[in-house]
N, C-alpha and C positions, 0 to 999 in steps of 0.2 A: 504494500500500500504506500501511497505517497506520504511524505512527511508534511504535516500541516500543523500550523500553530494558530491559536486564537488569543489575540492580545499578548503575543510572545510566549504563551504557554502551549506546549505540545498537546495535541488532542488525538484520541484514537478514533479512527473512522471505521465504521461497520459496513460490511457489504463487499462487493466485488469490484476491484479496480477495472475500469474500462480503458482500453488502449486503442490507438489508431489501428485500423484493420479489423477490429472486432465487429461482429454483428451486434447492432445496438440491442441491449436487453429490453424486454417488454416491461411495462409498468402500468399501473392504474392509479390515476390521480383524480381530483375532483375539481370541476369547473365552478364558476361563481353562481351558476344556477343549480348546483348540487348534483349535476349529472356526472357520471364517470367518464373519464377520457383515458384512452390507451394510446400507446405508440402507434398502433395500427391505424387509428383514426387520423393520424397526422401524415399518413403515407402520401406519396405522389410528389412531394416537394422536398427540397433541401430544408433541414431543420437546424436552427440554432436553439439549443436548450441551455438555459442559464439556471444553475442552482444557486439560490441566495438564502442566507439565514433568515432574514425577516425584511419585508418590504418597508417596515417602519424604522429603518436605520438609514443614516445618510449615504453610506457606501452602496447599499442595495438600491436606494432611490436613484443615485447617480448612474449606476449600471443599467437599470431598467430604462431610465430616460435616454441614455446614450443608445441603447439598442432600439428603442422606439424611433429615434431619429434616423438611425442607419436603415431600419426596416423600410422607411419610405423610399429608399433608393434601391431596394433589392426585390426584384420581381421573382416570383416562384420560390420564395423563401418564407417559411413559417418560423416566427420567433416566439418562443415561450419562456416564461420565467416560472420556476417552481420553488415554492417555499412551504413551510409547515404552517404559515399563517392561515387563519380561517378564511374560507371563500368570501364571507361577508366583508371582512376587512380588506381583502384584495380588491373586491368590487368597488368599495367605497374609495380606496386609495386611487384606483385607476380613474374613476369619475372626477375626483378632486384634482388630479394631476394632468388630466387630458391625455392619458395613455390609451391609444387606440390601435396601435399596430403590434404590440406585444400582448400575447395571451397569458394572463396569470392563472396558474393552476396550483391547487393545494395538495400537499402530500401529508396532511395532518391525520388522515384516517388510518392508513395502513403503513405509512413510511415506505411504500412500495418502490418509489423512485430512488429514495435515499439508499435503500439496501441494494437495489439492482445496479446502481452506478457508484457505489462505494463512497457516498458523500454524507452518510448519516453520522452525526456526532451524538451517540446515544445518551451520554450523561447530561447533555444540554437539550436534547430532543430538537436539534436544529440541523439544517443541512450546511455543509461546508460550501464555500464559494467555489464554483467550477463552471466551465463552459464546454459544451460538447457540440460539434457540428456533425450532422448525420446526413448522408447523401440520400438520393431517391431510392436506393436499394437497401436502405437502413444499415449501411456500413459506416462505422465511425471514421471520419476523416480528420478530426481534430479533437483532442481531449486535453484540457488544462485544469488541473487541480491547483487553485491559487494557493501558494505556500503559506500565506498569512491571510486568514479569513477576513480581516479588516481592510485589506487592500483590493484595488481594482484588478480585473483580469487584463490580459494582453489583447486589447481590442484589435490591433493591427493584425495579429496572427489569426484571430477568428475570422476577420473580414477577408484576409488573404485566402484562407481555406474555402470560404464561401465562393469567392470570385473564381477560384480554380475549378470548383465543382460546377459552377454555372457555365464557365467557358468550355468544359468538357462535354456539356450537354448539347452545345450548339453544333 
């Protein structure tokens, strides 16, 4: 598993590490209307999947806003953010912040995503910060476990992986 810290303190991640070249693991999360969403329902497009600890923190807010801005320039790309926040809180936050291109999904019920992608911090019941890019065949083409949970991901690397996947489709 990757080495991850939270405010400088090492944390143990539960689940399976996902690596480039892996088939993206299946998961079940909850949308803001309380319906279940699975990886299969996101098929057909390139996917940017952001794991964030809580949408109510400054770094998570910045990350989600940045990907919301980037999504406006990415055709045929689905951008999701997954946290353990309740769906109601996610919906309220998106409405208040004008987030309309990133789909927020909740892993609060079963921690299915956190375990499948190795981002669950069990003693905090939070997800570590990570970004995965998954192509149209559900192959992982980029995986970044951010070493310090309170820091931003490498946006340039994520966007480069997306652009490469988009250009290989043409």
